[in-house]
C-alpha positions as CSV (number, residue, x, y, z in Angstrom):
1,X,-0.1,0.0,0.0
2,X,3.0,2.5,0.9
3,X,4.8,1.2,-2.4
4,X,1.4,2.3,-4.5
5,X,1.1,6.0,-2.5
6,X,4.7,6.9,-3.5
7,X,4.5,5.7,-6.9
8,X,1.1,7.9,-7.2
9,X,2.8,10.8,-5.5
10,X,6.0,10.5,-8.2
11,X,3.6,10.3,-11.1
12,X,1.9,13.5,-9.8
13,X,5.0,15.1,-9.2
14,X,6.2,14.0,-12.6
15,X,3.4,15.3,-14.5
16,X,3.8,19.1,-12.5
17,X,7.2,19.2,-13.6
18,X,6.2,18.4,-16.9
19,X,3.6,20.7,-17.5
20,X,5.4,23.5,-15.2
21,X,5.8,27.0,-17.3
22,X,9.2,27.7,-18.8
23,X,10.8,30.7,-17.2
24,X,10.0,33.7,-18.7
25,X,12.7,35.3,-21.1
26,X,13.4,39.0,-20.7
27,X,14.1,41.4,-23.5
28,X,17.7,40.5,-23.2
29,X,17.4,36.7,-24.3
30,X,15.1,37.9,-27.2
31,X,17.4,41.1,-28.6
32,X,18.0,40.0,-31.9
33,X,14.5,39.1,-32.7
34,X,13.2,42.9,-31.7
35,X,11.8,44.4,-34.8
36,X,12.1,48.2,-35.2
37,X,8.9,49.8,-34.9
38,X,7.5,51.8,-38.2
39,X,9.0,55.4,-38.1
40,X,6.8,58.2,-36.5
41,X,5.0,60.5,-39.1
42,X,6.7,64.0,-39.6
43,X,4.3,67.2,-39.4
44,X,4.9,70.5,-40.6
45,X,5.0,73.2,-37.9
46,X,4.3,76.9,-38.5
47,X,5.9,79.3,-35.8
48,X,4.9,82.3,-33.9
49,X,7.8,84.4,-33.4
50,X,6.7,86.1,-30.2
51,X,6.1,82.7,-28.3
52,X,9.0,80.4,-29.6
53,X,12.7,79.7,-28.8
54,X,15.3,78.0,-30.4
55,X,17.7,75.8,-28.6
56,X,20.9,74.6,-29.7
57,X,22.3,72.1,-27.5
58,X,26.4,71.1,-27.0
59,X,27.2,71.8,-30.7
60,X,30.8,72.6,-29.6
61,X,33.9,71.7,-31.3
62,X,35.0,69.4,-28.3
63,X,32.0,67.1,-29.6
64,X,30.9,68.1,-33.0
65,X,33.3,66.0,-35.1
66,X,35.6,64.5,-32.7
67,X,33.3,62.6,-30.8
68,X,29.9,62.7,-32.5
69,X,31.0,62.0,-36.0
70,X,27.6,62.6,-37.6
71,X,27.2,66.3,-36.3
72,X,29.1,67.9,-39.1
73,X,26.3,66.9,-41.3
74,X,23.8,67.8,-39.3
75,X,25.0,71.4,-38.7
76,X,23.4,73.0,-42.1
77,X,20.1,72.0,-40.9
78,X,20.6,73.7,-37.6
79,X,22.4,76.7,-39.4
80,X,19.0,76.8,-41.6
81,X,16.7,77.3,-38.5
82,X,18.9,79.3,-36.9
83,X,18.9,81.8,-39.7
84,X,15.7,82.0,-40.4
85,X,15.1,82.2,-36.5
86,X,17.1,84.9,-36.0
87,X,15.7,87.0,-38.7
88,X,12.3,86.6,-37.3
89,X,13.2,87.7,-33.7
90,X,13.0,84.2,-32.1
91,X,14.9,83.7,-28.9
92,X,17.7,82.1,-29.6
93,X,19.1,79.5,-26.6
94,X,22.8,78.1,-26.6
95,X,23.7,75.2,-24.2
96,X,26.9,73.5,-22.8
97,X,28.2,71.5,-20.4
98,X,29.5,72.6,-17.5
99,X,33.4,74.0,-17.9
100,X,32.8,74.2,-21.9
101,X,32.9,78.2,-22.7
102,X,30.4,79.8,-25.1
103,X,33.4,80.5,-27.1
104,X,33.6,77.1,-28.1
105,X,30.2,76.7,-30.2
106,X,31.0,75.9,-33.6
107,X,32.0,78.7,-36.0
108,X,29.0,78.2,-38.4
109,X,26.6,78.2,-35.4
110,X,28.2,81.3,-33.7
111,X,25.8,82.8,-31.2
112,X,25.0,86.7,-31.2
113,X,26.5,88.6,-28.0
114,X,22.8,88.7,-26.5
115,X,22.1,84.9,-26.6
116,X,21.2,83.1,-23.3
117,X,24.2,80.7,-22.7
118,X,23.0,77.6,-20.5
119,X,25.5,75.2,-18.8
120,X,24.4,72.1,-17.4
121,X,24.3,68.4,-18.0
122,X,21.5,66.3,-19.9
123,X,18.3,68.0,-18.1
124,X,19.3,71.6,-19.3
125,X,16.5,72.4,-16.8
126,X,18.5,71.2,-14.1
127,X,20.6,73.5,-11.9
128,X,20.0,76.6,-14.5
129,X,17.8,79.6,-15.3
130,X,16.7,77.8,-18.6
131,X,12.8,78.0,-17.7
132,X,13.1,81.4,-16.6
133,X,15.0,82.5,-19.6
134,X,12.5,81.2,-21.6
135,X,9.4,82.3,-19.5
136,X,10.8,86.0,-19.0
137,X,10.5,85.9,-23.1
138,X,6.9,84.6,-23.1
139,X,8.1,81.4,-24.8
140,X,5.6,78.6,-24.9
141,X,7.1,76.5,-27.6
142,X,10.7,75.4,-27.8
143,X,12.5,74.0,-31.1
144,X,15.0,71.6,-29.8
145,X,18.4,71.0,-31.6
146,X,22.0,69.8,-31.5
147,X,23.5,66.9,-29.5
148,X,23.0,64.2,-27.8
149,X,20.2,63.1,-29.6
150,X,19.8,60.4,-26.6
151,X,21.0,62.9,-24.0
152,X,20.6,66.7,-23.8
153,X,17.7,66.3,-26.5
154,X,15.8,63.6,-25.4
155,X,16.0,64.4,-21.5
156,X,15.4,68.2,-22.1
157,X,12.5,67.8,-24.2
158,X,11.0,65.2,-21.8
159,X,11.3,67.9,-18.7
160,X,10.1,70.7,-21.3
161,X,7.4,69.1,-22.3
162,X,6.0,68.2,-18.4
163,X,6.9,71.9,-17.5
164,X,3.7,72.5,-20.3
165,X,6.0,73.9,-23.1
166,X,5.2,72.7,-26.7
167,X,8.5,71.0,-28.1
168,X,9.4,70.8,-31.8
169,X,12.1,68.6,-32.5
170,X,13.4,68.6,-36.1
171,X,15.0,65.1,-37.0
172,X,17.5,66.2,-39.3
173,X,19.1,69.2,-36.6
174,X,19.6,66.6,-33.9
175,X,22.3,64.0,-33.6
176,X,24.1,61.0,-31.8
177,X,26.8,58.6,-31.6
178,X,24.8,56.2,-33.3
179,X,22.0,55.5,-36.0
180,X,20.5,53.2,-33.0
181,X,20.4,55.7,-31.0
182,X,19.0,58.7,-33.0
183,X,16.3,56.4,-33.7
184,X,15.5,55.2,-30.1
185,X,15.4,58.9,-29.3
186,X,13.0,59.8,-31.8
187,X,10.9,56.7,-31.2
188,X,10.6,57.2,-27.4
189,X,10.0,61.4,-28.2
190,X,6.7,60.3,-30.3
191,X,5.7,57.3,-28.0
192,X,6.5,57.9,-24.3
193,X,3.2,58.5,-21.9
194,X,2.7,62.2,-20.6
195,X,5.2,63.5,-23.2
196,X,4.4,62.6,-26.5
197,X,1.2,64.7,-26.4
198,X,3.5,67.8,-26.3
199,X,6.2,67.0,-28.9
200,X,5.7,67.5,-32.9
201,X,8.3,65.6,-35.1
202,X,9.2,67.6,-37.8
203,X,12.2,68.4,-40.3
204,X,14.1,71.7,-41.1
205,X,12.5,72.1,-44.0
206,X,8.9,71.7,-42.6
207,X,9.4,74.5,-40.2
208,X,8.1,77.8,-41.3
209,X,8.7,80.9,-39.5
């Protein structure tokens, strides 16, 4: 009788082991099988010069070219926006990381003497007067350009959206170290909860001042 009971228990245990669900795999195990999502739609943008600011993130001699090799190809798109924005009296704001001076902005995008200059790391609102600078000029929309796409652009755009600003990101006027980083950033800006409703993706030739 005891032997029969042990046998039944062994059979049940074996059946349970056989039918137990396999351990769930994470995205790491499935990394190679993940497919890129469809590209987000780009939209034309018409700018109100009185309530808009153009921010140029960290396009300095230390980064543009030496570390961010795709940056020189991006500069003409930023220059186009800069030239048109300046002609319409749009507020222009430059940034760099701490200890990198305003004089290090690349020559083609050189700031004017009265352009605000903000020094901070990824989120340019952090430990800076960026929000005050924008609000003092009644800016409610911010065009964000520069590098890194997956650094200052991503984090400052996200914070700006959460602070109530409308954000415009021309995808040909941002860059990162790799195309994947740019793709991830653009997808995140277009799809992230909360912030995506305040962010418009466009191109430099789709922006009208």
